One Martini backbone bead per residue (centre of mass of N, CA, C, O) as a GRO file, in nm:
protein
  337
    1MET     BB    1  -1.744   1.091   1.706
    2ALA     BB    2  -1.834   0.795   1.798
    3LEU     BB    3  -1.681   0.528   1.941
    4SER     BB    4  -1.620   0.221   1.897
    5LYS     BB    5  -1.529  -0.059   2.052
    6GLN     BB    6  -1.292  -0.131   1.863
    7VAL     BB    7  -1.154   0.147   1.871
    8LYS     BB    8  -1.110   0.170   2.174
    9GLU     BB    9  -0.941  -0.089   2.213
   10TYR     BB   10  -0.719  -0.028   2.008
   11GLY     BB   11  -0.623   0.250   2.133
   12LYS     BB   12  -0.493   0.136   2.397
   13ARG     BB   13  -0.226   0.030   2.262
   14PHE     BB   14  -0.157   0.359   2.154
   15SER     BB   15  -0.190   0.602   2.349
   16LYS     BB   16   0.099   0.717   2.373
   17GLN     BB   17   0.148   0.758   2.069
   18TYR     BB   18  -0.090   0.943   2.012
   19LYS     BB   19  -0.004   1.173   2.198
   20ALA     BB   20   0.276   1.219   2.069
   21ALA     BB   21   0.180   1.273   1.779
   22PHE     BB   22  -0.010   1.513   1.836
   23LYS     BB   23   0.203   1.695   1.967
   24THR     BB   24   0.395   1.702   1.722
   25ILE     BB   25   0.206   1.818   1.511
   26LYS     BB   26   0.148   2.086   1.671
   27ALA     BB   27   0.466   2.181   1.673
   28TYR     BB   28   0.446   2.201   1.356
   29ASP     BB   29   0.442   2.404   1.055
   30LYS     BB   30   0.596   2.171   0.894
   31ILE     BB   31   0.480   1.911   0.660
   32VAL     BB   32   0.575   1.577   0.545
   33VAL     BB   33   0.451   1.321   0.329
   34PHE     BB   34   0.530   0.976   0.320
   35ARG     BB   35   0.613   0.690   0.099
   36HIS     BB   36   0.632   0.437  -0.109
   37LEU     BB   37   0.740   0.289  -0.361
   38LYS     BB   38   0.545   0.197  -0.587
   39PRO     BB   39   0.246   0.261  -0.549
   40ASP     BB   40  -0.057   0.204  -0.393
   41PHE     BB   41  -0.350   0.246  -0.257
   42ASP     BB   42  -0.246   0.274   0.037
   43ALA     BB   43  -0.016   0.475   0.004
   44MET     BB   44  -0.179   0.706  -0.138
   45GLY     BB   45  -0.433   0.718   0.039
   46THR     BB   46  -0.296   0.771   0.310
   47GLN     BB   47  -0.135   1.016   0.236
   48MET     BB   48  -0.382   1.194   0.138
   49GLY     BB   49  -0.543   1.171   0.398
   50VAL     BB   50  -0.339   1.315   0.579
   51VAL     BB   51  -0.320   1.576   0.422
   52GLN     BB   52  -0.621   1.653   0.446
   53PHE     BB   53  -0.641   1.648   0.751
   54LEU     BB   54  -0.434   1.873   0.803
   55LYS     BB   55  -0.574   2.095   0.633
   56ASP     BB   56  -0.848   2.090   0.791
   57ASN     BB   57  -0.718   2.124   1.102
   58PHE     BB   58  -0.437   2.295   0.986
   59PRO     BB   59  -0.440   2.572   0.797
   60GLU     BB   60  -0.159   2.705   0.906
   61LYS     BB   61  -0.013   2.483   0.774
   62GLU     BB   62   0.256   2.330   0.597
   63VAL     BB   63   0.168   2.093   0.340
   64HIS     BB   64   0.323   1.791   0.210
   65PHE     BB   65   0.392   1.572  -0.085
   66VAL     BB   66   0.584   1.275  -0.175
   67GLY     BB   67   0.691   1.112  -0.479
   68ASP     BB   68   0.582   0.882  -0.695
   69ASP     BB   69   0.401   0.833  -0.951
   70HIS     BB   70   0.117   0.689  -1.106
   71VAL     BB   71   0.023   0.564  -1.411
   72SER     BB   72  -0.298   0.543  -1.310
   73PHE     BB   73  -0.378   0.711  -1.042
   74THR     BB   74  -0.238   0.946  -1.200
   75PRO     BB   75  -0.514   1.161  -1.168
   76ARG     BB   76  -0.765   0.974  -1.114
   77LEU     BB   77  -0.731   0.956  -0.778
   78PHE     BB   78  -0.468   1.139  -0.758
   79PRO     BB   79  -0.256   1.373  -0.719
   80GLU     BB   80   0.012   1.512  -0.805
   81THR     BB   81   0.319   1.516  -0.705
   82GLU     BB   82   0.528   1.692  -0.542
   83LYS     BB   83   0.809   1.936  -0.602
   84LEU     BB   84   1.063   1.955  -0.389
   85SER     BB   85   1.322   2.124  -0.307
   86GLU     BB   86   1.629   2.118  -0.170
   87GLU     BB   87   1.605   2.392  -0.027
   88TRP     BB   88   1.360   2.332   0.146
   89PHE     BB   89   1.495   2.104   0.317
   90ASN     BB   90   1.742   2.288   0.415
   91GLU     BB   91   1.559   2.551   0.534
   92ASN     BB   92   1.361   2.353   0.696
   93LYS     BB   93   1.162   2.282   0.967
   94PHE     BB   94   1.041   1.941   0.991
   95LEU     BB   95   0.784   1.703   0.958
   96ALA     BB   96   0.769   1.351   0.929
   97ILE     BB   97   0.530   1.142   0.758
   98VAL     BB   98   0.517   0.788   0.758
   99VAL     BB   99   0.364   0.559   0.521
  100ASP     BB  100   0.364   0.229   0.437
  101VAL     BB  101   0.665   0.153   0.575
  102GLY     BB  102   0.916  -0.066   0.676
  103ASP     BB  103   1.167   0.057   0.512
  104ALA     BB  104   1.379   0.311   0.428
  105SER     BB  105   1.451   0.207   0.130
  106ARG     BB  106   1.124   0.247   0.046
  107ILE     BB  107   1.135   0.539   0.035
  108ALA     BB  108   1.069   0.767  -0.216
  109ASP     BB  109   1.209   0.997  -0.024
  110PRO     BB  110   1.519   1.052   0.138
  111ARG     BB  111   1.449   1.344   0.284
  112PHE     BB  112   1.341   1.247   0.562
  113GLU     BB  113   1.625   1.273   0.709
  114LYS     BB  114   1.585   1.601   0.752
  115ALA     BB  115   1.414   1.571   0.980
  116SER     BB  116   1.334   1.654   1.317
  117ALA     BB  117   1.085   1.453   1.281
  118ILE     BB  118   0.919   1.120   1.318
  119ILE     BB  119   0.630   0.961   1.187
  120LYS     BB  120   0.483   0.624   1.205
  121PHE     BB  121   0.264   0.443   0.979
  122ASP     BB  122   0.188   0.083   1.000
  123HIS     BB  123   0.190  -0.292   0.859
  124HIS     BB  124   0.499  -0.371   0.868
  125PRO     BB  125   0.764  -0.534   0.878
  126CYS     BB  126   1.091  -0.459   1.033
  127LYS     BB  127   1.438  -0.414   1.068
  128ALA     BB  128   1.430  -0.088   1.106
  129GLU     BB  129   1.350   0.184   1.253
  130ILE     BB  130   1.246   0.516   1.164
  131ALA     BB  131   1.125   0.577   1.441
  132ALA     BB  132   1.049   0.641   1.733
  133PRO     BB  133   0.869   0.457   1.951
  134GLU     BB  134   0.662   0.698   2.032
  135LEU     BB  135   0.630   0.739   1.684
  136THR     BB  136   0.534   0.432   1.651
  137ILE     BB  137   0.264   0.300   1.441
  138CYS     BB  138   0.229  -0.057   1.451
  139ASP     BB  139   0.031  -0.318   1.266
  140ILE     BB  140   0.073  -0.634   1.124
  141ASP     BB  141  -0.253  -0.712   1.138
  142ALA     BB  142  -0.336  -0.510   0.954
  143ALA     BB  143  -0.484  -0.444   0.645
  144ALA     BB  144  -0.389  -0.131   0.675
  145ALA     BB  145  -0.258   0.175   0.712
  146SER     BB  146  -0.529   0.316   0.723
  147GLU     BB  147  -0.634   0.176   0.978
  148VAL     BB  148  -0.420   0.297   1.168
  149VAL     BB  149  -0.459   0.599   1.116
  150VAL     BB  150  -0.763   0.637   1.169
  151ASP     BB  151  -0.759   0.555   1.461
  152ALA     BB  152  -0.584   0.788   1.554
  153LEU     BB  153  -0.764   1.025   1.450
  154LEU     BB  154  -1.015   0.945   1.627
  155HIS     BB  155  -0.834   1.019   1.899
  156PHE     BB  156  -0.824   1.313   1.813
  157LYS     BB  157  -0.912   1.574   1.975
  158GLY     BB  158  -1.114   1.797   1.783
  159MET     BB  159  -1.119   1.629   1.529
  160ARG     BB  160  -1.161   1.575   1.168
  161ILE     BB  161  -1.309   1.376   0.906
  162SER     BB  162  -1.341   1.426   0.599
  163LYS     BB  163  -1.473   1.334   0.305
  164GLU     BB  164  -1.204   1.347   0.144
  165ALA     BB  165  -1.029   1.189   0.339
  166ALA     BB  166  -1.210   0.934   0.346
  167ARG     BB  167  -1.176   0.857   0.053
  168HIS     BB  168  -0.878   0.791   0.067
  169PHE     BB  169  -0.892   0.582   0.300
  170TYR     BB  170  -1.087   0.386   0.159
  171ILE     BB  171  -0.914   0.309  -0.078
  172ALA     BB  172  -0.688   0.190   0.096
  173LEU     BB  173  -0.856  -0.025   0.247
  174VAL     BB  174  -0.963  -0.180   0.003
  175GLY     BB  175  -0.695  -0.244  -0.143
  176ASP     BB  176  -0.542  -0.403   0.110
  177SER     BB  177  -0.805  -0.606   0.165
  178GLY     BB  178  -0.944  -0.706  -0.092
  179ARG     BB  179  -1.234  -0.608  -0.033
  180PHE     BB  180  -1.243  -0.771   0.249
  181MET     BB  181  -1.095  -1.078   0.184
  182PHE     BB  182  -0.871  -1.084   0.361
  183SER     BB  183  -0.750  -1.219   0.661
  184SER     BB  184  -0.687  -0.925   0.789
  185THR     BB  185  -0.974  -0.894   0.827
  186SER     BB  186  -1.164  -0.718   1.075
  187PRO     BB  187  -1.367  -0.569   1.292
  188HIS     BB  188  -1.189  -0.313   1.283
  189THR     BB  189  -1.198  -0.264   0.983
  190PHE     BB  190  -1.509  -0.214   0.980
  191ALA     BB  191  -1.505   0.021   1.182
  192ILE     BB  192  -1.347   0.208   0.997
  193ALA     BB  193  -1.541   0.201   0.760
  194GLN     BB  194  -1.779   0.317   0.915
  195ALA     BB  195  -1.649   0.591   0.982
  196LEU     BB  196  -1.614   0.674   0.681
  197LEU     BB  197  -1.914   0.648   0.593
  198ALA     BB  198  -2.022   0.873   0.797
  199THR     BB  199  -1.922   1.116   0.600
  200GLY     BB  200  -2.061   1.047   0.295
  201ILE     BB  201  -1.946   0.864   0.105
  202ASP     BB  202  -1.919   0.732  -0.234
  203ILE     BB  203  -1.875   0.402  -0.301
  204SER     BB  204  -1.959   0.370  -0.594
  205ALA     BB  205  -1.762   0.582  -0.707
  206ILE     BB  206  -1.506   0.459  -0.595
  207TYR     BB  207  -1.515   0.180  -0.735
  208LEU     BB  208  -1.534   0.282  -1.024
  209THR     BB  209  -1.257   0.431  -1.020
  210MET     BB  210  -1.065   0.208  -0.921
  211TYR     BB  211  -1.188  -0.026  -1.153
  212GLU     BB  212  -1.140   0.102  -1.410
  213LYS     BB  213  -1.160   0.033  -1.758
  214THR     BB  214  -1.017  -0.040  -2.069
  215ILE     BB  215  -0.975  -0.156  -2.375
  216ASN     BB  216  -0.674  -0.218  -2.331
  217SER     BB  217  -0.718  -0.393  -2.073
  218LEU     BB  218  -0.869  -0.620  -2.221
  219GLN     BB  219  -0.627  -0.701  -2.395
  220ASN     BB  220  -0.450  -0.778  -2.156
  221GLN     BB  221  -0.633  -1.000  -2.049
  222ALA     BB  222  -0.622  -1.176  -2.300
  223TYR     BB  223  -0.324  -1.239  -2.276
  224VAL     BB  224  -0.320  -1.366  -1.995
  225LEU     BB  225  -0.542  -1.594  -2.063
  226SER     BB  226  -0.334  -1.709  -2.301
  227HIS     BB  227  -0.040  -1.717  -2.096
  228PHE     BB  228  -0.079  -1.903  -1.866
  229HIS     BB  229   0.026  -2.083  -1.570
  230VAL     BB  230   0.031  -2.413  -1.394
  231SER     BB  231   0.111  -2.576  -1.134
  232PRO     BB  232   0.079  -2.878  -0.972
  233HIS     BB  233  -0.027  -2.688  -0.694
  234GLY     BB  234  -0.167  -2.403  -0.791
  235VAL     BB  235   0.030  -2.196  -0.957
  236ALA     BB  236  -0.030  -1.898  -1.100
  237TYR     BB  237   0.118  -1.752  -1.409
  238TYR     BB  238   0.270  -1.455  -1.564
  239LEU     BB  239   0.443  -1.306  -1.843
  240LEU     BB  240   0.615  -0.970  -1.900
  241PRO     BB  241   0.790  -0.877  -2.127
  242LYS     BB  242   0.905  -0.608  -2.286
  243GLU     BB  243   0.778  -0.677  -2.566
  244VAL     BB  244   0.487  -0.710  -2.460
  245GLN     BB  245   0.449  -0.432  -2.339
  246GLU     BB  246   0.477  -0.286  -2.612
  247GLU     BB  247   0.238  -0.430  -2.750
  248LEU     BB  248   0.029  -0.335  -2.504
  249HIS     BB  249   0.094  -0.053  -2.387
  250ILE     BB  250   0.284  -0.091  -2.124
  251THR     BB  251   0.403  -0.084  -1.804
  252PRO     BB  252   0.545  -0.226  -1.533
  253GLU     BB  253   0.327  -0.110  -1.331
  254LEU     BB  254   0.087  -0.280  -1.501
  255GLY     BB  255   0.149  -0.591  -1.471
  256LYS     BB  256  -0.053  -0.644  -1.202
  257GLU     BB  257  -0.359  -0.571  -1.286
  258ASN     BB  258  -0.433  -0.906  -1.351
  259VAL     BB  259  -0.379  -1.099  -1.105
  260ASN     BB  260  -0.698  -1.136  -1.000
  261LEU     BB  261  -0.818  -1.339  -1.216
  262PHE     BB  262  -0.736  -1.600  -1.006
  263SER     BB  263  -0.895  -1.578  -0.720
  264ASN     BB  264  -1.172  -1.783  -0.805
  265ILE     BB  265  -1.015  -2.054  -0.879
  266LYS     BB  266  -1.033  -2.369  -0.901
  267GLY     BB  267  -0.704  -2.494  -0.814
  268ILE     BB  268  -0.609  -2.207  -0.717
  269ASN     BB  269  -0.381  -2.084  -0.459
  270ALA     BB  270  -0.187  -1.909  -0.641
  271TRP     BB  271  -0.073  -1.581  -0.774
  272CYS     BB  272   0.120  -1.427  -1.056
  273SER     BB  273   0.318  -1.162  -1.157
  274ILE     BB  274   0.576  -1.127  -1.425
  275THR     BB  275   0.783  -0.837  -1.463
  276GLU     BB  276   0.975  -0.660  -1.666
  277ASP     BB  277   1.251  -0.446  -1.556
  278PRO     BB  278   1.471  -0.236  -1.749
  279ASN     BB  279   1.606  -0.091  -1.532
  280PRO     BB  280   1.945  -0.043  -1.496
  281LYS     BB  281   1.951   0.002  -1.175
  282ASP     BB  282   1.704  -0.247  -1.142
  283TYR     BB  283   1.717  -0.519  -1.275
  284CYS     BB  284   1.412  -0.716  -1.327
  285TRP     BB  285   1.155  -0.930  -1.198
  286ARG     BB  286   0.839  -0.848  -1.106
  287VAL     BB  287   0.651  -0.967  -0.820
  288SER     BB  288   0.306  -1.058  -0.775
  289ILE     BB  289   0.147  -1.194  -0.483
  290ARG     BB  290  -0.115  -1.437  -0.425
  291SER     BB  291  -0.356  -1.573  -0.174
  292LYS     BB  292  -0.598  -1.754  -0.020
  293ARG     BB  293  -0.434  -1.879   0.259
  294LYS     BB  294  -0.145  -1.889   0.246
  295ASP     BB  295   0.171  -1.793   0.345
  296ILE     BB  296   0.388  -1.593   0.116
  297SER     BB  297   0.612  -1.413   0.262
  298GLY     BB  298   0.856  -1.606   0.279
  299VAL     BB  299   0.910  -1.622  -0.022
  300ALA     BB  300   0.942  -1.322  -0.069
  301ASN     BB  301   1.188  -1.285   0.117
  302LYS     BB  302   1.376  -1.478  -0.041
  303TRP     BB  303   1.294  -1.278  -0.306
  304GLU     BB  304   1.351  -0.970  -0.232
  305GLY     BB  305   1.097  -0.923  -0.034
  306GLY     BB  306   0.747  -0.877   0.069
  307GLY     BB  307   0.475  -0.857   0.325
  308HIS     BB  308   0.194  -1.048   0.318
  309ALA     BB  309   0.022  -1.334   0.345
  310GLN     BB  310  -0.169  -1.257   0.062
  311ALA     BB  311   0.036  -1.001  -0.009
  312SER     BB  312   0.316  -0.983  -0.230
  313GLY     BB  313   0.664  -0.922  -0.305
  314ALA     BB  314   0.916  -0.967  -0.572
  315LYS     BB  315   1.240  -1.093  -0.708
  316ILE     BB  316   1.387  -1.163  -1.036
  317VAL     BB  317   1.691  -1.139  -1.176
  318ASP     BB  318   1.686  -1.431  -1.311
  319ILE     BB  319   1.482  -1.606  -1.526
  320ALA     BB  320   1.622  -1.886  -1.476
  321ASP     BB  321   1.471  -1.888  -1.173
  322LEU     BB  322   1.169  -1.945  -1.208
  323ASP     BB  323   1.137  -2.246  -1.123
  324LYS     BB  324   1.229  -2.199  -0.830
  325PHE     BB  325   1.012  -2.005  -0.747
  326ILE     BB  326   0.765  -2.183  -0.808
  327ALA     BB  327   0.855  -2.416  -0.625
  328ASP     BB  328   0.831  -2.260  -0.358
  329LEU     BB  329   0.528  -2.214  -0.383
  330ASP     BB  330   0.431  -2.503  -0.442
  331ALA     BB  331   0.524  -2.627  -0.161
  332LEU     BB  332   0.282  -2.501   0.008
  333PHE     BB  333   0.056  -2.714  -0.158
  334VAL     BB  334   0.098  -3.022  -0.132
  335GLU     BB  335  -0.125  -3.092   0.097
  336ASP     BB  336  -0.379  -2.989  -0.091
  337ASN     BB  337  -0.355  -3.252  -0.314
   0.00000   0.00000   0.00000
């Protein structure tokens, strides 16, 4: 596949890392692909895209993928995650490829630490690097981890991205770019999309499967639209306590599925879902935040979270602090009103 101008220019920034990553991949017979906890489109799509790429181009290698399944995406969009035994990790020399994770504590399976080498592809700021500098390929301005990975794979000489791998990567790219509407979308993002489309993927089928709804999800939307609140400066939010989740027959993982109902509403500048997670090991209210224009990642970081300028996550440990959290978001938009 001929490389576009955008892909060629982008690749120059990481040429040394691409060469080191390709050499390392070729050196290992066993590879495990990791991604972050509570996966989204980008985490699962990028992970499975890498897995498929490796299987297509290195059929002699043993390739695995681990992590927690998604309550909705699995198996509708992606296969169920493998369950590798502790013995496998202890007895085998393997390469870990980590995608879409800023910090080690967010990796879904901690056994990545047993790897003989680690390659990381990402687009998140991080506190401490997971892989060595020469094997760390990270662009915090990229729309998705998928965008970063696909650029690297396009530069791997003699390799191909199959239609099935491209499907996974495209799901990831669409999901984390907000269907190419977030400000992180760039000419390079579209160049990567173009390269994936060139494989012959059916984007109509992809979108239909990604955003397919059920009758139950319509009932959930009805609840959200009947119980949302809006702050003085345009922060829309809704709460899903444990009791409401039981009434709607949803899990905490599905709490944010309706957050973008508010994305195109005049007068709403940011919007969030606030979902109670009763897990005794990490009890909190999980917050998914979106924004039209302003960078909300600073507020997310303050509230034990993080992410991107227009799409971040946070935690409220005590719901009594809800007003403080909303006030922090609201303050971003005082000058807009």
